[in-house]
ROKE-907632 format. One line per field, with one value per residue (C-alpha): x, y, z. Coordinates in Angstrom, 3 decimals, always signed. Layout:
<torpas>
px <- X, ... $
py <- Y, ... $
pz <- Z, ... $
</torpas>
This chain:
<torpas>
px <- +4.829, +1.826, +0.397, +3.369, +2.635, -0.948, +0.178, +2.521, -0.084, -2.642, -0.049, -1.211, +0.990, -1.892, -0.920, -2.282, -0.384, +2.924, +2.488, +1.919, +5.072, +7.030, +5.992, +6.941, +10.337, +10.993, +10.481, +12.820, +16.511, +18.818, +20.325, +16.771, +15.928, +19.100, +18.368, +14.854, +15.922, +18.556, +15.965, +13.189, +15.359, +16.886, +16.141, +14.479, +16.028, +14.379, +10.681, +9.440, +6.353, +5.521, +3.528, +4.196, +2.414, +3.515, +1.952, +3.441, +1.678, -1.630, -0.898, -0.122, -3.326, -5.736, -4.324, -4.577, -1.519, +0.436, +0.131, -3.615, -2.900, -1.937, +0.803, -1.898, -3.876, -0.823, +0.198, -3.384, -3.587, -0.329, -1.378, -4.714, -2.920, -0.580, -3.160, -5.517, -2.694, -3.106, +0.308, +2.002, +0.965, +0.876, -1.702, -4.137, -3.449, -4.429, -7.699, -8.551, -7.288, -9.257, -12.475, -11.394, -10.663, -14.166, -15.966, -14.207, -14.036, -10.238, -9.804, -11.694, -14.507, -13.667, -17.087, -20.563, -21.671, -25.259, -25.906, -26.805, -30.145, -31.677, -29.992, -31.549, -33.483, -32.191, -32.123, -30.666, -27.609, -27.665, -28.646, -30.638, -29.569, -30.506, -28.065, -26.658, -27.662, -25.309, -22.733, -22.276, -22.899, -20.664, -17.050, -13.855, -13.136, -16.107, -18.385, -18.605, -22.108, -24.073, -23.354, -23.062, -20.375, -18.550, -18.483, -17.096, -14.379, -13.632, -13.119, -11.075, -8.654, -8.761, -9.528, -12.579, -12.408, -13.840, -17.204, -16.713, -18.085, -17.657, -15.168, -12.715, -12.848, -12.657, -9.553, -7.778, -8.846, -10.007, -8.593, -8.448, -12.111, -12.687, -10.522, -13.324, -15.442, -12.528, -11.601, -15.173, -15.979, -12.760, -11.914, -8.217, -9.306, -11.783, -9.079, -6.627, -9.061, -11.726, -10.056, -10.983, -14.545, -15.474, -13.838, -15.973, -19.145, -18.251, -17.708, -20.563, -23.044, -23.328, -21.865, -22.476, -19.759, -18.214, -16.596, -15.027, -13.741, -12.150, -10.512, -9.180, -7.884, -5.727, -4.371, -3.611, -1.882, +0.191, +1.314, +1.629, +2.629 $
py <- +9.617, +8.659, +12.077, +13.536, +11.191, +12.414, +16.060, +15.559, +13.748, +16.610, +19.430, +21.817, +24.847, +26.649, +29.592, +27.837, +24.635, +26.549, +28.086, +24.733, +23.289, +26.385, +25.994, +22.320, +23.154, +25.679, +23.026, +20.328, +19.984, +20.959, +17.467, +16.034, +18.511, +17.756, +14.013, +14.627, +16.808, +14.180, +11.407, +13.532, +14.670, +11.237, +10.260, +6.844, +6.727, +7.564, +6.971, +4.764, +5.777, +8.930, +11.294, +15.035, +17.166, +20.544, +23.348, +21.580, +18.358, +20.321, +21.630, +18.147, +16.750, +19.513, +21.147, +24.511, +26.703, +26.162, +29.905, +29.512, +27.474, +28.809, +27.539, +27.052, +24.672, +22.599, +22.523, +21.588, +18.855, +17.274, +17.560, +15.823, +13.021, +12.542, +12.671, +10.180, +7.805, +8.091, +9.720, +6.388, +4.919, +6.734, +4.273, +4.914, +8.651, +8.352, +6.792, +9.615, +12.404, +11.209, +11.542, +14.924, +16.184, +15.137, +16.583, +19.964, +20.123, +19.897, +21.832, +24.781, +24.893, +24.729, +25.915, +25.555, +27.780, +28.122, +30.727, +28.178, +29.561, +26.128, +24.901, +27.568, +26.072, +22.577, +21.140, +17.927, +19.895, +21.749, +25.036, +26.416, +30.071, +32.718, +32.802, +29.317, +28.126, +30.428, +30.636, +26.877, +25.920, +23.358, +23.999, +22.155, +19.154, +17.030, +19.920, +20.003, +21.387, +22.560, +24.012, +20.588, +19.372, +22.650, +22.430, +18.906, +20.096, +23.008, +20.594, +18.116, +20.829, +22.836, +25.939, +27.967, +30.233, +27.267, +28.509, +31.745, +29.634, +28.695, +31.269, +30.599, +26.804, +26.909, +29.105, +27.689, +24.025, +23.161, +19.594, +19.003, +19.847, +16.267, +14.590, +13.642, +12.219, +10.242, +8.763, +7.940, +6.272, +4.196, +5.382, +4.273, +0.795, +0.717, +1.799, -0.827, -3.755, -3.015, -0.712, +2.410, +1.543, +1.064, +4.365, +6.086, +4.449, +5.281, +8.995, +9.394, +6.874, +5.397, +5.763, +9.422, +10.687, +7.220, +7.816, +11.041, +9.528, +6.734, +9.113, +11.228, +8.120, +7.255, +10.779, +10.554, +7.238, +8.558, +11.588, +10.009, +6.432 $
pz <- +11.878, +9.742, +10.314, +8.415, +5.505, +5.512, +5.705, +2.740, +0.735, +1.103, +0.635, -2.120, -1.356, +0.298, +2.662, +5.792, +4.911, +4.397, +7.814, +9.379, +7.822, +8.800, +12.441, +12.462, +10.865, +13.625, +16.294, +14.748, +15.410, +12.522, +12.094, +11.845, +9.142, +7.186, +7.184, +6.157, +3.210, +2.091, +2.127, +0.574, -2.328, -3.078, -6.671, -7.190, -10.731, -14.071, -14.362, -17.197, -19.080, -17.049, -19.184, -19.143, -21.598, -23.002, -25.053, -28.074, -27.075, -26.913, -30.384, -31.679, -30.149, -31.218, -34.258, -32.613, -32.150, -28.894, -28.298, -27.631, -24.534, -21.160, -18.767, -16.193, -18.499, -19.182, -15.545, -14.388, -17.007, -15.841, -12.227, -12.954, -14.864, -11.961, -9.215, -10.979, -11.872, -15.624, -16.024, -15.238, -18.553, -22.028, -23.372, -20.545, -20.881, -24.545, -23.609, -21.229, -23.456, -26.414, -24.534, -23.094, -26.648, -27.730, -24.726, -25.064, -28.916, -28.809, -25.609, -27.102, -24.444, -20.813, -19.696, -20.849, -23.773, -22.446, -19.707, -17.048, -16.102, -16.975, -13.855, -11.584, -8.676, -9.402, -5.880, -7.223, -8.146, -4.803, -6.563, -3.704, -3.739, -6.228, -9.198, -8.464, -12.036, -14.036, -11.211, -11.166, -14.769, -16.503, -16.019, -16.918, -19.102, -17.858, -17.179, -13.408, -12.690, -9.597, -6.188, -4.626, -6.986, -6.804, -2.931, -3.106, -5.474, -3.171, -0.315, -2.313, -3.474, -0.209, -2.176, -1.029, -4.168, -6.144, -4.824, -6.808, -9.654, -13.212, -14.425, -11.607, -12.005, -15.881, -15.680, -12.589, -12.542, -16.092, -15.740, -12.012, -11.761, -13.037, -10.445, -7.969, -10.704, -12.221, -8.839, -7.726, -10.991, -10.953, -14.398, -14.183, -13.262, -16.088, -18.523, -17.233, -17.186, -19.866, -22.322, -24.399, -25.319, -21.651, -20.775, -23.357, -22.058, -18.428, -19.309, -21.753, -20.515, -24.047, -27.505, -28.354, -30.570, -30.873, -34.222, -33.197, -29.924, -31.885, -34.232, -31.456, -29.701, -32.743, -32.683, -28.986, -29.353, -32.229, -30.129, -26.750, -27.183 $
</torpas>
């Protein structure tokens, strides 16, 4: 039954996945389905420390009106925190969110301001087709950049539309676009074992904006912890 566990783990409500589950359901006896539903819906009890952000949280963190934020942004942020494991601890979430606030100027910029032509022809980014530079310019909270990185995100999220480029990713996956990087760089482990300063260095590669990151960290702790 391990294949079912894998199937559930990678379920993203994509149409082809829904069809696969529907076909499986049609083949199973009714009593088996009822036992599955009862087990699947059983509550493990209240979760402790699980972080779930809202538009009001975004307002409290940024100082911008909650009306400026979309339901998709909030949902995508919560999904990212859950998928990366940060949602299990408000303190660790504060470390990550402080850096996100710095990188995006308080969630104001979800895509690179420049037009992206500076990336045109950058084979190191996988930009090998005409127009790849602007199409795959920096997108999302950690500025995912380049055809290669977009293709990896597309595969990770099982969404081919990611390859439409910057506008789609910045609107649909402004936070989850950072998931592959966060996981591959073991950012959760860094936060747990080394603390806020190490998280900043891992994200930034140094101490650029250090004072602002610290100030935002205090705000995040006040709001989230």
